[in-house]
C-alpha positions as CSV (number, residue, x, y, z in Angstrom):
1,M,97.9,91.6,101.2
2,M,96.6,93.7,98.3
3,Q,94.4,96.6,99.0
4,N,91.5,97.6,96.6
5,E,91.6,94.1,95.1
6,G,89.1,93.6,92.3
7,Q,88.2,97.3,91.8
8,R,87.4,97.8,88.2
9,F,87.4,101.2,86.4
10,R,87.0,102.6,83.0
11,F,90.5,103.5,82.0
12,S,90.0,107.3,82.0
13,E,88.3,107.1,85.4
14,A,90.9,104.9,87.2
15,P,92.5,106.3,90.4
16,V,95.9,106.4,88.7
17,W,94.8,109.8,87.2
18,D,93.9,111.1,90.7
19,W,97.2,109.9,92.0
20,Q,99.0,111.7,89.1
21,R,97.1,114.9,89.9
22,A,97.9,114.6,93.6
23,Y,101.6,114.1,92.8
24,Y,101.8,117.4,90.9
25,E,99.7,119.2,93.5
26,Q,102.0,117.9,96.2
27,K,105.3,118.6,94.5
28,G,104.5,121.8,92.6
29,L,107.5,123.0,90.6
30,H,109.8,120.7,92.5
31,A,108.4,117.8,90.4
32,W,110.8,119.0,87.7
33,T,113.7,120.5,89.7
34,E,114.2,117.3,91.7
35,N,115.0,115.3,88.5
36,Q,111.8,113.3,88.7
37,V,109.6,114.4,85.8
38,P,111.6,114.7,82.5
39,Q,111.9,118.3,81.3
40,Y,115.1,118.8,79.4
41,I,114.1,117.0,76.2
42,T,111.1,119.4,75.7
43,S,112.6,122.5,77.3
44,N,116.1,123.0,75.9
45,P,117.2,125.9,73.7
46,M,117.1,123.8,70.5
47,I,113.4,123.0,70.8
48,A,112.7,126.5,71.9
49,T,114.4,127.8,68.8
50,A,112.3,125.6,66.6
51,Y,109.1,126.7,68.3
52,A,110.0,130.4,68.2
53,E,110.8,130.1,64.5
54,M,107.3,128.6,63.9
55,I,105.6,131.2,66.0
56,F,107.5,134.0,64.2
57,G,106.5,132.5,60.9
58,F,102.9,132.4,62.1
59,L,103.0,136.1,63.1
60,Q,104.5,136.9,59.7
61,D,101.7,135.0,58.0
62,L,99.1,137.0,59.9
63,A,100.9,140.3,59.1
64,N,100.9,139.3,55.4
65,K,97.2,138.8,55.6
66,G,96.8,142.3,57.1
67,K,95.8,140.9,60.5
68,T,98.0,143.1,62.8
69,A,95.3,145.0,64.8
70,E,94.5,142.2,67.4
71,T,96.8,140.5,69.9
72,V,97.8,136.9,69.3
73,I,97.5,134.6,72.3
74,I,100.2,131.9,72.5
75,L,98.8,129.4,75.0
76,E,101.1,126.7,76.5
77,L,99.2,123.8,78.0
78,G,100.9,122.2,81.0
79,A,103.9,124.6,81.1
80,G,105.8,122.5,83.6
81,V,108.7,124.2,85.3
82,G,108.5,127.2,82.9
83,R,111.8,126.8,81.2
84,L,110.4,126.3,77.7
85,A,108.2,129.4,77.9
86,Y,111.2,131.5,79.0
87,Q,113.4,130.2,76.2
88,I,110.7,130.7,73.6
89,L,110.1,134.3,74.6
90,L,113.8,135.1,74.6
91,K,114.2,133.7,71.1
92,L,110.9,135.1,69.8
93,T,111.7,138.6,71.0
94,E,115.2,138.3,69.5
95,L,113.7,137.4,66.1
96,K,111.2,140.2,66.3
97,D,113.9,142.8,67.1
98,F,116.3,141.4,64.5
99,A,113.7,141.4,61.7
100,G,112.3,144.8,62.4
101,V,109.1,144.1,60.5
102,E,105.5,144.9,61.5
103,L,103.9,142.0,63.3
104,P,100.8,141.6,65.4
105,A,101.3,142.0,69.2
106,F,101.4,138.7,71.1
107,R,100.9,137.5,74.6
108,Y,102.3,134.2,75.9
109,V,100.0,132.6,78.4
110,M,101.4,129.7,80.6
111,T,98.8,127.3,82.0
112,D,98.7,124.4,84.4
113,L,96.2,122.5,86.5
114,V,98.1,123.2,89.7
115,E,97.5,126.7,91.2
116,D,100.8,126.7,93.0
117,N,102.7,126.3,89.7
118,V,100.9,129.3,88.3
119,L,101.8,131.4,91.3
120,G,105.4,130.1,91.2
121,W,105.8,131.3,87.6
122,R,104.3,134.7,88.5
123,E,107.0,135.3,91.1
124,H,109.9,133.7,89.3
125,P,112.8,136.2,88.8
126,S,113.4,135.1,85.2
127,M,109.8,136.0,84.2
128,Q,109.6,139.5,85.5
129,S,111.0,141.4,82.4
130,F,108.5,139.6,80.1
131,I,105.6,140.4,82.6
132,D,106.7,144.1,82.6
133,Q,106.7,144.1,78.8
134,G,103.1,142.9,78.8
135,I,103.9,139.8,76.7
136,L,103.6,137.1,79.4
137,D,100.6,136.1,81.5
138,F,99.4,133.0,83.4
139,A,96.2,131.1,84.0
140,R,95.1,127.9,85.7
141,F,93.5,125.6,83.2
142,D,91.9,122.2,83.7
143,A,92.1,120.3,80.4
144,I,89.2,118.0,81.3
145,Q,86.5,120.7,81.7
146,D,87.5,124.4,81.5
147,T,86.1,126.6,78.7
148,E,87.7,129.9,79.5
149,L,91.0,131.5,80.6
150,D,91.3,133.7,83.6
151,L,94.5,135.7,83.1
152,V,96.4,136.5,86.3
153,V,98.4,139.6,85.3
154,A,95.8,141.2,83.0
155,D,93.0,140.3,85.4
156,T,90.7,139.6,82.5
157,V,88.8,136.5,81.3
158,I,89.0,135.1,77.8
159,R,85.7,133.5,76.9
160,P,84.4,131.7,73.8
161,G,84.4,134.0,70.8
162,D,86.6,136.7,72.4
163,L,89.7,136.2,70.2
164,K,89.8,137.5,66.7
165,Q,93.2,136.1,65.8
166,P,93.8,132.4,65.6
167,L,95.0,130.9,68.9
168,L,98.5,129.4,68.9
169,L,98.7,126.3,71.2
170,I,101.8,124.7,72.5
171,A,101.4,121.2,74.0
172,N,104.5,119.3,75.1
173,Y,104.2,116.1,77.1
174,F,100.5,117.1,77.4
175,F,98.4,114.6,75.5
176,D,100.2,111.6,77.1
177,S,99.6,112.9,80.6
178,I,95.9,113.7,80.7
179,P,93.1,111.0,81.0
180,Q,92.6,108.8,78.0
181,E,90.3,106.0,77.0
182,L,91.7,102.6,76.3
183,I,90.0,100.5,73.7
184,Y,90.8,97.1,72.1
185,V,90.2,96.2,68.5
186,G,89.7,92.5,67.8
187,E,87.8,90.5,65.1
188,G,86.4,93.7,63.7
189,E,84.8,94.8,67.0
190,I,85.6,97.5,69.6
191,Y,86.0,96.6,73.2
192,E,86.4,98.9,76.2
193,C,89.4,98.0,78.2
194,D,88.6,98.4,81.9
195,V,91.5,98.4,84.3
196,L,91.7,96.6,87.6
197,V,94.0,98.5,90.0
198,Q,95.6,96.8,92.9
199,S,97.9,98.5,95.5
200,P,99.8,96.9,98.3
201,K,99.1,99.9,100.5
202,S,96.1,102.0,101.4
203,P,95.8,105.1,99.3
204,L,94.9,107.0,102.5
205,H,98.3,106.4,104.0
206,S,100.6,106.5,101.0
207,E,102.4,109.1,98.9
208,P,101.1,109.5,95.3
209,A,104.5,108.5,93.8
210,E,104.6,105.4,96.0
211,L,101.1,104.4,94.9
212,L,102.0,104.7,91.3
213,Q,105.3,102.9,91.8
214,N,103.7,99.9,93.5
215,M,100.4,99.6,91.6
216,I,99.5,96.4,89.8
217,L,97.3,96.7,86.8
218,S,95.3,94.2,84.8
219,Y,92.6,94.5,82.1
220,E,89.2,93.2,81.4
221,Y,87.4,93.7,78.1
222,R,83.7,94.4,77.3
223,R,82.0,95.1,74.1
224,A,81.5,98.8,73.5
225,P,79.0,99.3,70.7
226,E,78.6,103.0,71.6
227,Y,81.9,103.7,69.8
228,S,80.4,102.5,66.5
229,A,77.1,104.3,66.9
230,E,76.3,106.7,64.1
231,D,76.1,109.7,66.5
232,Y,79.5,109.0,68.0
233,P,81.6,112.1,67.1
234,Y,84.6,110.1,66.0
235,Q,82.8,107.2,64.3
236,G,84.8,107.5,61.1
237,L,88.1,107.0,63.0
238,I,86.6,104.0,64.8
239,A,85.5,102.5,61.5
240,L,89.1,102.9,60.2
241,Y,90.5,101.1,63.3
242,K,88.0,98.3,62.9
243,E,88.9,97.9,59.3
244,E,92.7,98.2,59.6
245,L,93.7,96.9,63.1
246,E,93.6,93.5,64.8
247,D,94.5,92.5,68.3
248,S,95.4,96.1,69.1
249,H,95.2,98.2,72.2
250,I,94.5,101.9,71.3
251,M,95.0,104.9,73.6
252,F,92.0,107.0,72.5
253,P,92.4,110.8,73.3
254,A,88.7,111.7,73.7
255,I,89.5,114.2,76.5
256,G,92.4,115.7,74.5
257,L,90.2,116.1,71.5
258,S,87.5,117.6,73.7
259,C,90.1,120.0,75.1
260,L,91.0,121.2,71.6
261,E,87.4,121.7,70.7
262,R,86.8,123.9,73.7
263,L,89.9,125.9,73.1
264,N,88.9,126.3,69.4
265,K,85.8,128.1,70.6
266,L,87.8,130.8,72.2
267,S,88.7,132.2,68.8
268,E,86.7,133.1,65.7
269,S,89.6,132.1,63.5
270,G,90.7,128.7,64.7
271,Y,94.1,127.6,66.1
272,V,97.5,126.3,65.3
273,L,98.8,123.5,67.4
274,I,102.6,122.9,68.0
275,T,103.1,119.7,70.0
276,A,105.8,117.3,71.0
277,D,105.4,114.0,72.8
278,K,106.2,110.3,72.9
279,G,103.4,109.6,70.5
280,D,102.7,107.8,67.2
281,H,100.9,109.4,64.2
282,R,101.4,106.4,61.9
283,L,98.6,103.8,61.9
284,D,101.1,101.0,61.5
285,N,102.6,101.7,64.9
286,W,99.3,100.9,66.5
287,K,98.9,97.5,64.9
288,F,99.1,94.7,67.4
289,A,99.8,97.2,70.1
290,E,100.1,95.7,73.6
291,P,98.4,97.2,76.7
292,P,99.9,100.6,77.5
293,E,103.2,100.9,79.3
294,F,103.2,103.3,82.2
295,V,106.5,105.1,82.3
296,L,107.1,106.2,85.9
297,H,109.0,109.3,86.9
298,G,107.4,110.3,90.1
299,S,104.2,110.7,88.0
300,F,103.7,108.7,84.8
301,S,103.3,109.1,81.1
302,L,101.9,107.0,78.3
303,T,102.1,107.0,74.5
304,A,100.0,109.7,72.9
305,N,97.8,108.8,70.0
306,Y,98.8,111.5,67.5
307,H,97.2,109.4,64.7
308,A,93.7,110.0,66.2
309,I,94.3,113.7,66.7
310,Q,95.7,114.1,63.2
311,Y,92.9,112.1,61.6
312,V,90.2,114.1,63.4
313,L,91.7,117.5,62.7
314,E,92.3,116.7,59.0
315,G,88.7,115.6,58.8
316,Q,87.8,119.1,60.0
317,G,89.9,120.8,57.4
318,A,93.3,121.1,59.1
319,H,96.7,120.8,57.5
320,T,98.9,118.7,59.7
321,R,102.7,118.0,59.6
322,F,104.8,115.4,61.2
323,T,108.3,114.4,60.1
324,T,108.6,112.1,57.1
325,H,111.4,110.2,59.0
326,H,110.6,108.2,62.1
327,Y,111.1,109.8,65.5
328,K,113.2,108.2,68.3
329,D,112.3,110.0,71.5
330,L,110.2,113.0,70.6
331,N,107.6,113.3,67.9
332,V,107.1,117.0,66.9
333,G,104.0,118.0,65.0
334,C,102.4,121.2,63.7
335,M,98.6,121.3,62.9
336,L,96.9,124.3,61.3
337,M,93.2,124.4,62.1
338,V,92.6,127.6,60.3
339,D,90.9,128.8,57.1
340,E,93.1,128.2,54.1
341,P,96.0,126.6,56.1
342,L,98.3,126.2,53.1
343,G,98.4,130.0,53.0
344,Y,100.4,130.0,56.2
345,V,103.6,129.6,54.2
346,N,106.1,131.0,56.7
347,T,104.7,128.7,59.5
348,R,105.0,125.7,57.3
349,L,108.5,126.7,56.1
350,A,109.7,127.1,59.6
351,Y,108.5,123.6,60.4
352,H,110.3,122.3,57.4
353,R,113.6,124.1,58.3
354,F,113.6,123.5,62.1
355,V,111.9,120.2,62.5
356,E,111.8,118.2,59.3
357,R,115.4,118.9,58.1
358,F,117.0,118.7,61.6
359,G,114.8,119.0,64.6
360,P,114.6,118.6,68.4
361,D,114.4,114.8,68.3
362,D,117.6,114.6,66.1
363,F,119.4,117.0,68.4
364,F,118.5,115.0,71.5
365,S,119.7,111.8,69.9
366,M,123.0,113.4,69.0
367,K,123.3,114.9,72.5
368,E,122.8,111.6,74.2
369,W,125.7,110.2,72.1
370,M,127.9,113.3,72.6
371,D,127.5,113.1,76.4
372,H,129.4,109.8,76.2
373,Q,132.0,111.2,73.9
374,V,133.0,114.4,75.6
375,E,136.2,113.1,77.1
376,R,137.4,112.2,73.6
377,M,136.4,115.5,72.0
378,E,138.5,118.5,71.2
379,L,137.5,122.2,71.5
380,K,136.9,122.3,67.7
381,Q,134.0,119.8,68.2
382,I,132.8,120.9,71.7
383,I,132.4,124.6,70.9
384,P,130.3,124.1,67.6
385,F,128.1,121.5,69.3
386,W,127.5,123.9,72.2
387,R,126.6,126.6,69.7
388,L,124.3,124.2,67.8
389,G,122.4,123.5,71.1
390,G,122.0,127.2,71.8
391,Y,124.7,127.5,74.4
392,D,122.8,125.2,76.7
393,A,123.8,125.2,80.4
394,E,123.2,121.4,80.6
395,F,126.0,120.7,78.0
396,L,128.4,123.1,79.7
397,I,127.8,121.3,83.0
398,H,128.6,118.0,81.3
399,S,131.6,119.2,79.4
400,A,133.2,121.8,81.8
401,N,135.9,119.4,83.1
402,R,136.9,118.4,79.6
403,I,137.0,122.1,78.5
404,S,139.2,122.9,81.5
405,N,141.7,120.2,80.6
406,L,141.9,121.5,77.1
407,L,142.5,125.1,78.0
408,P,146.3,125.0,78.2
409,D,146.5,124.3,74.5
410,A,143.5,126.4,73.4
411,S,144.0,129.2,70.9
412,D,143.1,132.8,71.6
413,E,140.1,132.5,69.2
414,E,138.8,129.4,71.0
415,M,139.0,131.1,74.4
416,L,137.2,134.1,73.1
417,D,134.5,131.9,71.8
418,I,134.2,130.1,75.1
419,Q,133.9,133.5,76.9
420,S,131.3,134.6,74.5
421,G,129.4,131.4,74.8
422,I,129.4,131.7,78.6
423,H,127.9,135.2,78.4
424,I,125.2,134.0,75.9
425,M,124.4,131.0,78.1
426,W,124.1,133.1,81.2
427,S,121.9,135.8,79.5
428,S,119.4,133.0,78.6
429,Y,119.7,130.9,81.7
430,Y,116.4,130.0,83.4
431,V,117.1,130.3,87.1
432,M,116.6,126.9,88.7
433,E,118.2,125.2,91.7
434,R,121.6,124.7,90.0
435,L,122.2,128.4,89.7
436,G,125.3,128.3,91.9
437,D,126.7,125.2,90.1
438,V,126.5,126.8,86.7
439,A,128.0,130.1,87.9
440,F,130.8,128.3,89.6
441,L,131.7,126.3,86.4
442,A,131.6,129.4,84.3
443,G,133.8,131.2,86.8
444,Q,136.3,128.4,86.9
445,L,136.6,128.3,83.1
446,L,137.1,132.0,82.9
447,Y,139.7,131.9,85.7
448,G,141.5,129.2,83.7
449,M,141.6,131.5,80.7
450,Y,143.0,134.4,82.8
451,M,139.8,136.4,82.2
452,Y,139.8,137.7,85.8
453,E,137.1,140.3,85.6
454,D,134.6,137.9,84.2
455,A,135.8,135.1,86.5
456,K,135.3,137.3,89.5
457,R,131.7,138.1,88.5
458,F,130.7,134.5,88.1
459,L,132.6,133.2,91.2
460,E,130.9,135.8,93.3
461,L,127.5,134.8,91.8
462,S,128.2,131.2,92.8
463,L,128.9,132.2,96.4
464,G,125.9,134.5,96.4
465,A,123.6,131.7,95.3
466,D,124.5,129.7,98.4
467,S,126.3,131.7,101.1
468,S,126.7,128.6,103.2
469,K,129.2,127.1,100.7
470,Q,132.3,129.1,101.6
471,D,134.8,127.0,99.8
472,S,138.5,128.0,100.4
473,A,139.5,127.2,96.8
474,V,136.8,129.5,95.4
475,L,137.7,132.2,97.8
476,Y,141.4,131.9,96.9
477,D,140.5,132.1,93.2
478,L,138.6,135.3,94.0
479,A,141.5,136.7,95.9
480,V,143.8,136.1,92.9
481,C,141.2,137.7,90.5
482,C,141.1,140.8,92.7
483,Y,144.9,140.8,92.9
484,E,145.2,140.8,89.1
485,L,142.6,143.5,88.9
486,E,144.5,145.6,91.4
487,L,141.6,145.6,93.9
488,E,143.7,145.6,97.1
489,E,141.0,145.7,99.7
490,E,139.0,142.9,98.1
491,T,142.1,140.9,97.7
492,L,142.9,141.2,101.4
493,A,139.3,140.4,102.4
494,Y,139.1,137.2,100.3
495,T,142.6,136.1,101.4
496,R,141.6,136.5,105.1
497,K,138.4,134.5,104.5
498,V,140.6,131.7,103.0
499,L,142.9,131.7,106.0
500,A,140.0,131.7,108.4
501,L,138.8,128.4,106.8
502,E,142.2,127.0,106.2
503,P,145.0,128.6,108.4
504,D,147.8,126.6,106.7
505,H,146.8,127.6,103.1
506,E,150.3,128.4,101.8
507,E,149.3,130.4,98.7
508,A,147.0,132.6,100.7
509,M,149.7,133.2,103.3
510,D,152.1,134.2,100.6
511,L,149.5,136.5,99.0
512,L,148.9,138.2,102.3
513,K,152.6,138.6,103.0
514,S,153.0,140.4,99.6
515,F,150.9,143.3,101.0
516,E,152.9,143.6,104.3
């Protein structure tokens, strides 16, 4: 028996958006750490490097214009688990220190609708150094209605007109996850697509993810002349759709555009938007489009209409960039809604170098393929690809077993590069629930290369991350590390722990006897 049968809603007002919001409020940061909501594709070191390079170019452009007196606000919308912000700040501060040139001060502000997420970032151990430097802050922000930013750390409010510098916006998996309108173009007319939502269970007694998983949607169409009215703010875009499209369902980002307009009012100088999503900016990709496909991952996502955003912003004077080649999984764009946008040369060059030539979408496509090829690869392929990806922990997790098998034939240079890569990876690792796993893999590889001091450090970190996992093999490796480092008391302590767990462990017994 279906509940709510026959309930009809305007698409942007359907209960699915309430269920989505309830899901994030219920799960908090666990929405990402439980492998439900995708986060790697838009949060890895490669995309963070591309974004940091564009932000650095933007700061250079402002410095070249003599605009160094005021702080630049970098605002991330829907910052998720926080991994992207952390990686961007690491790479941006590295670029700043390396270049040694005068730049305007900046403050990165992470935002989300869910208050618990904001509080979670504020207390996260990886964020503390950036908070202490005064370059990281947080704010709750509702994309549907908010007009100002209440900063948690600075305890100040940014209101319309407060900012002198252009605002820099980051929006990954944002426009596809906030309410949108759904319209249909047919026979030169615009129709509103209302959605009928049916659920096999009562919303009062079901989890949000369960409601989304089991919902059944159907659509009904009604003429919508208000879209074609002369006073409709996006009438030119609607006219284009009526002229160029037929039998096409269009996700229309009215709320996303409204959000950009409200954020634009915070600054006297406009904004730059860096965004990545599953979204199409080419009009041809919306021709004969079927009703939207809900991609479920605990919550859901849809296809973002980058064409509409690009068209509207260009009509307001913006310079916009998407890749000339077609994207596969992630469309990355840069839109400069500022005076004389072509004058922001370093920003545009950074997009050309780090997105157009070879960007996050290209890297993700390659990584998907490489993940299936690891067991056939040699170190001379594994190490450069790991370096290309910014020494990402995810790739090490996937390739650690293969690397370990190749160590007996590794050259001294290759082992030194692996050791260096592990240290770089760890220095930029955003602490999540797999901390112990990553430290353990690093320790095992270092142990296999006879780098006992480093191995001891990482193996102890892996035990410290979860003291309940007292594994006799790890404890024995630690005993050997201490033995090789001539740390007699620690050797004995670890050896006795091994024997307490496994009294017949022959190697541990032999090691203990060597001290008698």
